[in-house]
C-alpha positions as CSV (number, residue, x, y, z in Angstrom):
1,M,55.9,77.9,158.6
2,A,53.2,79.6,156.6
3,Q,52.1,78.5,153.3
4,S,51.1,81.2,150.8
5,Y,47.9,79.9,148.6
6,H,47.6,81.1,145.1
7,R,45.0,83.6,144.4
8,P,44.1,83.9,141.0
9,T,42.6,87.4,139.9
10,P,39.0,86.9,138.5
11,P,38.8,87.1,134.6
12,H,38.2,90.9,133.4
13,H,34.8,90.9,131.6
14,G,35.3,94.1,129.7
15,P,32.6,96.5,128.8
16,H,28.5,95.1,129.4
17,Q,27.5,93.0,126.6
18,P,23.7,93.6,125.5
19,G,21.8,91.0,126.5
20,H,23.8,89.2,129.1
21,G,22.8,91.1,132.2
22,A,25.3,93.1,134.6
23,W,28.3,91.4,135.3
24,P,30.3,93.6,137.9
25,P,28.1,91.9,140.6
26,I,29.3,88.5,139.6
27,D,33.0,90.2,139.6
28,A,32.2,91.3,143.2
29,R,30.8,87.9,143.9
30,Q,33.9,86.3,143.2
31,A,36.2,88.9,145.0
32,N,34.1,88.3,148.0
33,L,34.1,84.6,148.0
34,D,38.0,84.6,147.6
35,R,38.1,87.3,150.5
36,R,36.3,85.0,152.7
37,I,38.4,82.3,152.0
38,D,41.5,84.4,152.6
39,R,40.0,85.8,156.2
40,G,39.2,82.1,157.4
41,V,42.5,81.2,156.6
42,R,43.7,84.2,158.7
43,T,41.6,83.6,161.7
44,G,42.1,79.9,161.8
45,Q,38.5,79.2,161.2
46,L,39.5,77.4,158.0
47,S,42.3,74.4,158.1
48,R,44.8,74.4,155.2
49,R,43.1,71.5,154.0
50,E,39.9,73.2,153.8
51,A,41.1,76.1,152.1
52,V,43.1,74.6,149.6
53,R,40.4,72.3,148.5
54,L,37.5,75.6,148.3
55,R,40.3,77.6,146.8
56,G,40.3,74.4,144.0
57,E,36.8,74.7,143.4
58,F,36.8,78.5,143.1
59,N,39.7,78.0,140.5
60,S,37.3,75.5,138.7
61,L,34.6,78.3,138.6
62,L,36.6,81.0,137.4
63,R,37.9,78.4,134.7
64,L,34.3,77.3,133.9
65,E,33.2,81.0,133.6
66,A,35.9,81.6,131.1
67,N,35.1,78.7,129.1
68,Y,31.4,79.6,129.3
69,R,32.2,83.5,127.9
70,R,34.6,81.8,125.0
71,G,31.0,80.9,123.1
72,G,29.1,84.1,124.3
73,L,27.0,83.5,127.9
74,T,23.4,81.9,127.5
75,A,20.9,82.5,130.2
76,W,21.3,78.7,131.4
77,E,25.0,79.2,131.8
78,R,24.5,82.4,134.0
79,A,22.1,80.7,136.2
80,D,24.5,77.4,136.3
81,L,27.2,79.9,137.2
82,D,25.0,81.6,139.8
83,R,23.9,78.1,141.4
84,R,27.6,77.0,141.7
85,F,28.6,80.0,143.3
86,D,25.9,79.7,145.8
87,R,26.9,76.2,146.5
88,L,30.8,77.3,147.1
89,S,29.4,80.3,149.3
90,A,27.6,77.5,151.8
91,Q,30.3,75.7,151.6
92,I,32.9,78.2,152.8
93,R,30.1,79.3,155.5
94,H,29.9,75.6,156.6
95,Q,33.7,74.6,156.3
96,R,34.1,78.2,158.5
97,G,31.7,77.3,161.2
98,D,32.5,73.9,161.8
99,R,35.0,74.3,164.3
100,D,37.4,72.2,162.8
101,H,40.3,74.5,163.6
102,W,43.2,72.1,162.9
103,R,46.1,73.1,160.8
104,G,46.6,70.2,158.8
């Protein structure tokens, strides 16, 4: 029985805000991480448990980003998001390559 995974849409950031850098690359990065999780599930490289955990971390990052943006994004917050996205990307890479292909 196939289980569906909730795939939230990354928040739309609207027009570029001066002083905050170009955000489309962050949106593209979010979409890429989302696709990598989906691809890992489809190919069996990620177990359901791994995908649920990674998706939870991805959703937490989306909420954190939205929270940061409410007050205006600072350079520190941007760097924090970059670090967190890097860490999630590494976790996806590790989990997809760990040969743990069970479906539990």
